[in-house]
C-alpha positions, 0 to 999 in steps of 0.5 A: 715135726719140730715140736715132736722132736723137741719133746723127744729131746727133752725127755731124753735129757730128763732121763740122762739127768736122772742117770747122771744124778744116780751115778753122781750120788752112788758109791762107785769107788774102792774105799778099802772094803774087804781089807782083811781078805788075804790077797793071794797071788796076782799077775799084772798083764800088760800088752804093749805096742809102741808104748815107749813114751808111757813106760817111765810112769808105768814102771814107777807105778809098778814099783809101788805095788807090793804083795805076791805079784808077777808082772808080764809084758807082751810085746806086740811087734813094737817098732820103737824103744819099748822092748829095750826099755822093758828089758832094762827095767826087768834087770832092776825088778825081778818080778818083770817078764817080757814075752813076744807075741807071734804074728797076728792070726786071721780073725783076731784084733791085736790087743785081744790076741796079746791079752790071750798070750799073756793069760796063757803065761800067767801063773796068778790066781788073779789076772789084772790086765792094764794098759801101758798108759795106766798108773796105779796108786801105791798098793792100788792093785792090792786094794782092787783085789781085796775089793773083788775078793770080798764080793767074789767078783769074776771081773772088776773093771775101772774107768780111770781118772783121766790125766789131761795136759794139752788143750786137745786132750781136754776137748776129747777125753771127757767125751767118753765119761760124758757118754757113759755117766749120762747113759748107764747107771753103773750100779746096773752093771752088777745086775746079772739078769741084764746083759745089755746093761754092760760096761767095762774098760780094757784099761783096767780089768781084774779077773778071777783067774780060774773063771777066766781060764775056763771061759777064755773071754779074750778069745771069745771077743777076739774080733770085737773092736770094743772087746772090753764091753763084749767080755762084760756082756759075756760074763753077765750072760754066763751069770758071773758077778761083775762090777764097774767102778770109777778109778777116783785116783786109785787108777789113772790114765793118760789116754792120748797126748793131743787132739788128733790122737783123741779124735782118731782113738775114739773114732775107732769104737765110739759107736760101740757105746751105742750097740754099733749103731751109727744112727743111735750115735748120731741121735745121742750127739744131737740130743746130748749137745748144743745141737739139740737147741736147733730143735728146741728154739723153733719149738719155743713158739708153740711150746714156750714153757717146755722149751724153757724147762728143757734149757734149764734141764740141759744146763743143769745136766751138763754141770752135773756131768762135767763137775768132776771133769772140770775139777780135773781140768782146773777150769772154774765153773763160770767158764765151763760152757765154752769148753763144753761147746768145743767138746760138742764140736769134737764129738761130731768130728769123732762121729764124722771120722767114724762114719768115714772109716765105716764106709770107706774101710780105711780105718786103722789103729797103730798100723793095723786095719780095724 
């Protein structure tokens, strides 16, 4: 049994290495393609709920976006200084409007409902939904739009480059990309025929406005915890072209400000990466972490060559996955193993909290039940 599990873990590790190398050597960023395409008008749409601490860098980022742009914020019943800060900025930037979300109807999650309200107010031919903790490089919105237009995409979505300051962030935030970049070749997201190969990030989702209004994807995904993935899958099922890329500086995000926030944030939907299956999530956690060595080491007596091969594959895989993260964290390569080990511990903390929320029914986010 131990040997069989060890072989399964080794095969899974080999597959993750192939996927990771595929993503590493693929062109997954926007590099100015389609610059001659007319941008058209764009609506930048931002749902906000108690986001006062994130607004200053966001405002500075929006000020550097040129072109025929409108910017709409939807206040989702904020209790902090979010509203007065946006109102003050609107007096300085005539492109900014603020709307207020009505009470959340039954059967909706808050973010999807706010996005639905924003789309109803938007006038643009293209709709860009971003989170309040996102910043764009100068003319970043326009560059993304040109890319989407040149490929006639219905949806262009990015996984932003993550900005991490505290130790807690560095232990939790990279877990998302470790899962994504080792499990799904992002190029396959653009394959129309395989709706199961879907990925998206609600931090940045750029839609063709006509197709969005026809499909109303946020309404269709109104009760999905990971509405972004559900929307990507919906569009692929309908035969619409989409693309999922890496921000690579064009889009940046500071998701969480510490360990506790990171654990609680990821726990609300980590199982959505694995089809909402806690069993598959646990299997990934064992196979993709140092916990896999608990099966490999006992099997070394009957499978010595395979155990050595697995160990080498595992270490090389972790290095490939973490190269970009280590650069962002400022960690020398020779000191990366302790960081990865602590990230593994954080993963199981996140998983444990996810299981507790699933079976206790006590999950909440920003004051609302999940």
